[in-house]
BADREN-588255 format. One record per residue (C-alpha): chain; x, y, z. Coordinates in nm, 4 decimals, padded with zeros to 6 digits. Layout:
# BADREN-588255
<atom c="A" c1="X" c2="Y" c3="Z"/>
...
END
This chain:
# BADREN-588255
<atom c="A" c1="-00.3979" c2="00.0688" c3="-03.0328"/>
<atom c="A" c1="-00.7658" c2="00.1137" c3="-03.0890"/>
<atom c="A" c1="-00.8785" c2="00.0623" c3="-03.4465"/>
<atom c="A" c1="-01.0707" c2="00.3922" c3="-03.4188"/>
<atom c="A" c1="-00.7340" c2="00.5747" c3="-03.3887"/>
<atom c="A" c1="-00.6907" c2="00.5263" c3="-03.7705"/>
<atom c="A" c1="-00.9735" c2="00.7824" c3="-03.8076"/>
<atom c="A" c1="-00.7346" c2="01.0424" c3="-03.6642"/>
<atom c="A" c1="-00.3814" c2="00.9346" c3="-03.7587"/>
<atom c="A" c1="-00.1970" c2="01.0713" c3="-04.0581"/>
<atom c="A" c1="00.1654" c2="01.0301" c3="-04.1633"/>
<atom c="A" c1="00.3677" c2="01.2833" c3="-03.9628"/>
<atom c="A" c1="00.5999" c2="01.3392" c3="-04.2540"/>
<atom c="A" c1="00.3634" c2="01.4103" c3="-04.5497"/>
<atom c="A" c1="00.0208" c2="01.4135" c3="-04.3699"/>
<atom c="A" c1="-00.1144" c2="01.1341" c3="-04.5926"/>
<atom c="A" c1="-00.4390" c2="00.9834" c3="-04.4685"/>
<atom c="A" c1="-00.5408" c2="00.7092" c3="-04.3980"/>
<atom c="A" c1="-00.2457" c2="00.4976" c3="-04.2966"/>
<atom c="A" c1="-00.2510" c2="00.1281" c3="-04.3958"/>
<atom c="A" c1="-00.2749" c2="-00.1051" c3="-04.0995"/>
<atom c="A" c1="-00.1346" c2="-00.4571" c3="-04.0829"/>
<atom c="A" c1="-00.2225" c2="-00.6396" c3="-03.7661"/>
<atom c="A" c1="00.0187" c2="-00.9004" c3="-03.6213"/>
<atom c="A" c1="-00.1813" c2="-00.9585" c3="-03.2976"/>
<atom c="A" c1="-00.4830" c2="-00.8164" c3="-03.1249"/>
<atom c="A" c1="-00.6601" c2="-00.8497" c3="-02.7915"/>
<atom c="A" c1="-01.0261" c2="-00.8328" c3="-02.6957"/>
<atom c="A" c1="-01.1373" c2="-00.6352" c3="-02.3936"/>
<atom c="A" c1="-01.4859" c2="-00.6440" c3="-02.2409"/>
<atom c="A" c1="-01.6216" c2="-00.2953" c3="-02.3057"/>
<atom c="A" c1="-01.9611" c2="-00.1600" c3="-02.3944"/>
<atom c="A" c1="-02.0447" c2="00.1652" c3="-02.5690"/>
<atom c="A" c1="-02.3738" c2="00.3392" c3="-02.6237"/>
<atom c="A" c1="-02.4266" c2="00.3930" c3="-02.9915"/>
<atom c="A" c1="-02.6994" c2="00.6463" c3="-03.0517"/>
<atom c="A" c1="-02.9044" c2="00.6486" c3="-03.3754"/>
<atom c="A" c1="-02.6785" c2="00.3739" c3="-03.5244"/>
<atom c="A" c1="-02.4214" c2="00.6359" c3="-03.6289"/>
<atom c="A" c1="-02.0608" c2="00.5258" c3="-03.6706"/>
<atom c="A" c1="-01.8197" c2="00.6106" c3="-03.3854"/>
<atom c="A" c1="-01.5563" c2="00.7266" c3="-03.6415"/>
<atom c="A" c1="-01.6020" c2="01.0443" c3="-03.8462"/>
<atom c="A" c1="-01.4281" c2="00.9524" c3="-04.1735"/>
<atom c="A" c1="-01.2445" c2="00.6228" c3="-04.1738"/>
<atom c="A" c1="-01.3151" c2="00.2840" c3="-04.0157"/>
<atom c="A" c1="-00.9870" c2="00.1273" c3="-03.9151"/>
<atom c="A" c1="-01.1559" c2="-00.2102" c3="-03.8404"/>
<atom c="A" c1="-01.2985" c2="-00.2475" c3="-04.1881"/>
<atom c="A" c1="-01.0469" c2="-00.0179" c3="-04.3629"/>
<atom c="A" c1="-01.3089" c2="00.1830" c3="-04.5353"/>
<atom c="A" c1="-01.4868" c2="00.5169" c3="-04.5441"/>
<atom c="A" c1="-01.7767" c2="00.5502" c3="-04.2982"/>
<atom c="A" c1="-01.9815" c2="00.7645" c3="-04.5377"/>
<atom c="A" c1="-02.3247" c2="00.6243" c3="-04.5828"/>
<atom c="A" c1="-02.2687" c2="00.3352" c3="-04.3464"/>
<atom c="A" c1="-02.4255" c2="00.2628" c3="-04.0079"/>
<atom c="A" c1="-02.2596" c2="00.1622" c3="-03.6813"/>
<atom c="A" c1="-02.4245" c2="-00.1870" c3="-03.7185"/>
<atom c="A" c1="-02.2855" c2="-00.2332" c3="-04.0742"/>
<atom c="A" c1="-01.9356" c2="-00.1387" c3="-03.9600"/>
<atom c="A" c1="-01.9447" c2="-00.3400" c3="-03.6409"/>
<atom c="A" c1="-01.8682" c2="-00.0514" c3="-03.4050"/>
<atom c="A" c1="-01.9721" c2="-00.2552" c3="-03.0983"/>
<atom c="A" c1="-01.7073" c2="-00.5166" c3="-03.1867"/>
<atom c="A" c1="-01.4446" c2="-00.2509" c3="-03.2691"/>
<atom c="A" c1="-01.4541" c2="-00.0874" c3="-02.9212"/>
<atom c="A" c1="-01.3570" c2="-00.4205" c3="-02.7747"/>
<atom c="A" c1="-01.0500" c2="-00.4780" c3="-02.9897"/>
<atom c="A" c1="-00.6966" c2="-00.3468" c3="-02.9529"/>
<atom c="A" c1="-00.4071" c2="-00.4000" c3="-03.1864"/>
<atom c="A" c1="-00.1240" c2="-00.5344" c3="-02.9696"/>
<atom c="A" c1="00.1455" c2="-00.5523" c3="-03.2395"/>
<atom c="A" c1="00.1305" c2="-00.4401" c3="-03.5936"/>
<atom c="A" c1="00.2478" c2="-00.1970" c3="-03.8563"/>
<atom c="A" c1="00.1235" c2="00.1373" c3="-03.9968"/>
<atom c="A" c1="00.2314" c2="00.2209" c3="-04.3501"/>
<atom c="A" c1="00.2165" c2="00.5465" c3="-04.5393"/>
<atom c="A" c1="00.1312" c2="00.4548" c3="-04.8991"/>
<atom c="A" c1="00.2351" c2="00.8033" c3="-05.0062"/>
<atom c="A" c1="00.5983" c2="00.8287" c3="-04.8835"/>
<atom c="A" c1="00.6730" c2="00.4609" c3="-04.7996"/>
<atom c="A" c1="00.7380" c2="00.5194" c3="-04.4337"/>
<atom c="A" c1="00.6337" c2="00.2605" c3="-04.1743"/>
<atom c="A" c1="00.5648" c2="00.2882" c3="-03.8087"/>
<atom c="A" c1="00.5597" c2="00.0051" c3="-03.5527"/>
<atom c="A" c1="00.2834" c2="-00.0780" c3="-03.3118"/>
<atom c="A" c1="00.4229" c2="-00.2449" c3="-02.9998"/>
<atom c="A" c1="00.2436" c2="-00.3258" c3="-02.6666"/>
<atom c="A" c1="-00.0709" c2="-00.1548" c3="-02.8076"/>
<atom c="A" c1="00.1198" c2="00.1753" c3="-02.8678"/>
<atom c="A" c1="00.1792" c2="00.3106" c3="-03.2231"/>
<atom c="A" c1="00.5097" c2="00.5022" c3="-03.2619"/>
<atom c="A" c1="00.4748" c2="00.7768" c3="-03.5208"/>
<atom c="A" c1="00.8070" c2="00.9544" c3="-03.4662"/>
<atom c="A" c1="00.9812" c2="01.1587" c3="-03.7307"/>
<atom c="A" c1="01.2833" c2="01.0007" c3="-03.8895"/>
<atom c="A" c1="01.5420" c2="01.1864" c3="-03.6792"/>
<atom c="A" c1="01.3900" c2="01.0668" c3="-03.3523"/>
<atom c="A" c1="01.3633" c2="00.6983" c3="-03.4421"/>
<atom c="A" c1="01.6084" c2="00.4470" c3="-03.3180"/>
<atom c="A" c1="01.7563" c2="00.2551" c3="-03.6192"/>
<atom c="A" c1="01.8524" c2="-00.0605" c3="-03.4283"/>
<atom c="A" c1="01.5090" c2="-00.0794" c3="-03.2559"/>
<atom c="A" c1="01.3346" c2="-00.0399" c3="-03.5887"/>
<atom c="A" c1="01.5548" c2="-00.3046" c3="-03.7597"/>
<atom c="A" c1="01.4962" c2="-00.5454" c3="-03.4738"/>
<atom c="A" c1="01.1156" c2="-00.4893" c3="-03.5134"/>
<atom c="A" c1="01.1469" c2="-00.5745" c3="-03.8844"/>
<atom c="A" c1="01.3543" c2="-00.8806" c3="-03.8144"/>
<atom c="A" c1="01.1188" c2="-01.0064" c3="-03.5433"/>
<atom c="A" c1="00.8142" c2="-00.9760" c3="-03.7718"/>
<atom c="A" c1="00.9829" c2="-01.0518" c3="-04.1023"/>
<atom c="A" c1="00.7260" c2="-01.3097" c3="-04.2065"/>
<atom c="A" c1="00.4333" c2="-01.0639" c3="-04.1504"/>
<atom c="A" c1="00.5836" c2="-00.7467" c3="-04.2929"/>
<atom c="A" c1="00.5280" c2="-00.6774" c3="-04.6619"/>
<atom c="A" c1="00.8360" c2="-00.7349" c3="-04.8745"/>
<atom c="A" c1="00.8175" c2="-00.3770" c3="-05.0041"/>
<atom c="A" c1="00.8589" c2="-00.2512" c3="-04.6425"/>
<atom c="A" c1="01.1367" c2="-00.4967" c3="-04.5607"/>
<atom c="A" c1="01.3398" c2="-00.3964" c3="-04.8664"/>
<atom c="A" c1="01.2405" c2="-00.0358" c3="-04.9354"/>
<atom c="A" c1="01.0609" c2="00.1004" c3="-04.6305"/>
<atom c="A" c1="01.1616" c2="00.4369" c3="-04.4874"/>
<atom c="A" c1="01.3494" c2="00.5408" c3="-04.2886"/>
<atom c="A" c1="01.5040" c2="00.1950" c3="-04.2245"/>
<atom c="A" c1="01.4759" c2="-00.1410" c3="-04.3997"/>
<atom c="A" c1="01.6514" c2="-00.4760" c3="-04.4251"/>
<atom c="A" c1="01.7796" c2="-00.4346" c3="-04.7820"/>
<atom c="A" c1="02.1413" c2="-00.4033" c3="-04.6747"/>
<atom c="A" c1="02.1090" c2="-00.7287" c3="-04.4709"/>
<atom c="A" c1="01.9379" c2="-00.9072" c3="-04.7717"/>
<atom c="A" c1="02.2269" c2="-00.7963" c3="-04.9992"/>
<atom c="A" c1="02.4867" c2="-00.9255" c3="-04.7514"/>
<atom c="A" c1="02.3040" c2="-01.2412" c3="-04.6418"/>
END
């Protein structure tokens, strides 16, 4: 997933923006982009620096570096409703609750347990590991 995508993504449930990004792994690709007048590539939010682009230049934000980076695995979190969305194989999955696969989501949490915030592990929506914690 390109960091720039965070400038466009909102929670599909409550439309909260921006989503919080936690990166587990990333990859660098050799790309170049022509940045005119040192203006940021993003319109509102810089996913790489996790900040507003207002009043900042492309140089300050590191846009040239950003276009080369991809999030391979990670997590998107809605700070408003507590939902989380996995990023796997460079693809974010922002499906509504009824289309998500519970076992796949739980396996994702188990696999990345040491990198996922405790709040998501225990209280994340629509699925979390709280029942396993209580049993284990």
